C-alpha positions in Angstrom: 0.2 -0.2 0.0 1.4 3.6 -0.8 -0.1 5.9 1.3 1.8 8.7 0.1 -0.7 11.0 -0.2 -2.2 10.6 2.9 1.0 11.3 5.0 1.2 13.8 7.6 3.4 17.1 6.7 5.4 15.2 9.9 6.7 12.3 8.0 9.6 11.5 8.3 11.6 11.0 5.4 14.4 9.4 3.9 15.7 10.4 0.3 17.6 8.0 -2.3 19.3 9.5 -5.6 20.0 7.3 -8.4 22.7 7.9 -10.7 20.7 8.6 -13.6 17.3 8.5 -14.7 15.0 5.4 -14.4 13.6 4.0 -17.5 9.5 4.1 -17.5 10.0 -0.4 -17.0 12.3 0.5 -14.0 10.2 2.7 -12.3 7.3 0.5 -12.6 9.1 -2.3 -10.9 10.7 -0.4 -8.2 6.6 0.9 -7.6 5.6 -2.6 -7.5 8.3 -3.7 -5.2 8.0 -0.3 -2.9 4.3 -1.0 -2.6 4.6 -4.7 -1.3 7.7 -3.4 1.0 5.1 -0.6 2.2 2.1 -2.9 2.8 4.4 -5.0 4.8 6.7 -2.5 6.9 5.8 -2.8 10.6 8.0 -2.1 13.7 7.8 -4.0 16.7 4.8 -5.9 15.5 2.9 -2.2 14.2 2.3 -1.6 11.0 4.0 2.0 9.7 2.3 4.3 8.2 4.2 5.0 5.3 4.5 6.1 1.8 6.5 6.8 -1.4 7.2 8.6 -4.3 9.7 9.0 -7.0 11.0 12.3 -7.7 11.9 13.6 -11.6 12.5 9.7 -12.3 15.6 9.7 -10.2 15.1 10.3 -6.4 13.2 7.7 -3.9 11.5 9.1 -1.2 10.5 6.7 1.6 8.0 8.2 3.9 6.6 7.0 7.3 4.2 9.3 9.6 5.2 8.1 13.0 2.7 9.1 15.0 0.9 5.6 15.4 4.4 3.9 15.5 7.3 4.8 15.2 9.8 3.9 12.7 13.1 1.4 14.8 16.5 0.6 14.6 15.1 -3.0 13.6 12.5 -1.3 11.1 15.1 0.9 9.5 17.3 -1.2 9.0 14.7 -3.3 7.1 14.0 -0.2 4.5 17.9 -0.2 3.8 18.0 -3.6 2.9 15.2 -2.9 0.1 16.9 0.0 -0.7 20.1 -2.3 -1.4 18.3 -5.0 -2.7 17.5 -1.8 -5.4 20.4 -0.9 -6.0 21.5 -4.2 -6.8 18.9 -5.2 -8.8 19.0 -1.9 -11.4 22.4 -1.0 -10.6 21.6 2.6 -9.2 24.2 3.8 -6.7 21.6 4.6 -4.3 24.1 5.0 -1.2 26.1 7.6 -2.8 25.7 11.0 -0.2 28.2 12.8 -2.3 26.0 13.1 -5.8 24.4 16.0 -6.1 21.5 17.1 -8.4 21.6 20.2 -10.2 17.7 21.1 -11.7 17.5 23.2 -15.1 14.7 22.7 -17.2 12.9 20.8 -15.7 15.7 18.2 -15.9 18.6 16.3 -13.0 22.3 16.1 -13.7 24.1 13.7 -11.0 27.6 14.9 -10.5 29.8 14.3 -7.4 30.1 17.1 -4.9 33.7 18.3 -6.0 32.2 19.2 -9.6 30.5 22.0 -7.9 33.8 24.2 -7.7 35.3 23.6 -11.2 31.4 24.3 -13.1 31.5 27.5 -10.5 34.9 28.8 -11.7 34.0 27.3 -15.6 30.9 29.8 -15.0 28.6 26.3 -15.9 26.5 27.1 -13.0 26.2 30.5 -10.4 25.1 30.8 -7.1 21.6 30.6 -8.1 21.4 27.3 -9.9 19.2 25.2 -8.6 19.9 22.0 -6.7 17.6 19.0 -5.2 18.3 19.5 -1.2 18.5 15.7 0.1 18.5 16.5 3.3 15.1 17.2 3.6 13.9 16.0 6.9 10.2 15.9 6.8 7.3 15.4 4.3 6.2 19.0 5.0 9.2 20.8 3.5 9.0 18.3 0.5 7.6 21.3 -2.0 11.3 22.9 -1.0 13.5 20.1 -2.2 14.9 23.1 -4.9 16.8 25.5 -3.9 19.7 27.9 -5.3 23.1 26.5 -4.7 23.3 29.4 -2.4 21.2 27.8 0.2 22.3 24.6 0.7 25.6 23.0 2.2 27.3 23.3 -1.3 27.3 26.9 -0.9 31.2 26.1 0.6 32.4 26.4 -3.0 30.8 29.2 -3.8 
């Protein structure tokens, strides 16, 4: 079950960015696998109220509303495992936390954070270039995922 649209704004999020855009077939398969996962995900015997979405065909977001039951260590480990499985099945490199996502004309460009400095020096990026903030904490701010570089942790390269 995917309760993404019903999750409260306080719902905790985990964001996993792929190294490339997903094909339609991959996205369909991932949707089904996560649908099945959410249908079964629990913590200490209590069903977790969770959901997921895929942004820009590349960012997979898992959310859990912890009002009724909190995601604990074991249940979080279970969620990490499903993403490890997806990573292995589709070769997505989902655990690379130094990959950045630059959004331009509704298209994501993924590259290593260390490339930001060079791209700034070459005027390929500016302080107002839009990046996805992969550190957003909850669903209530998901609409603020797109931010100017100067308002992200990448601002250290300015």
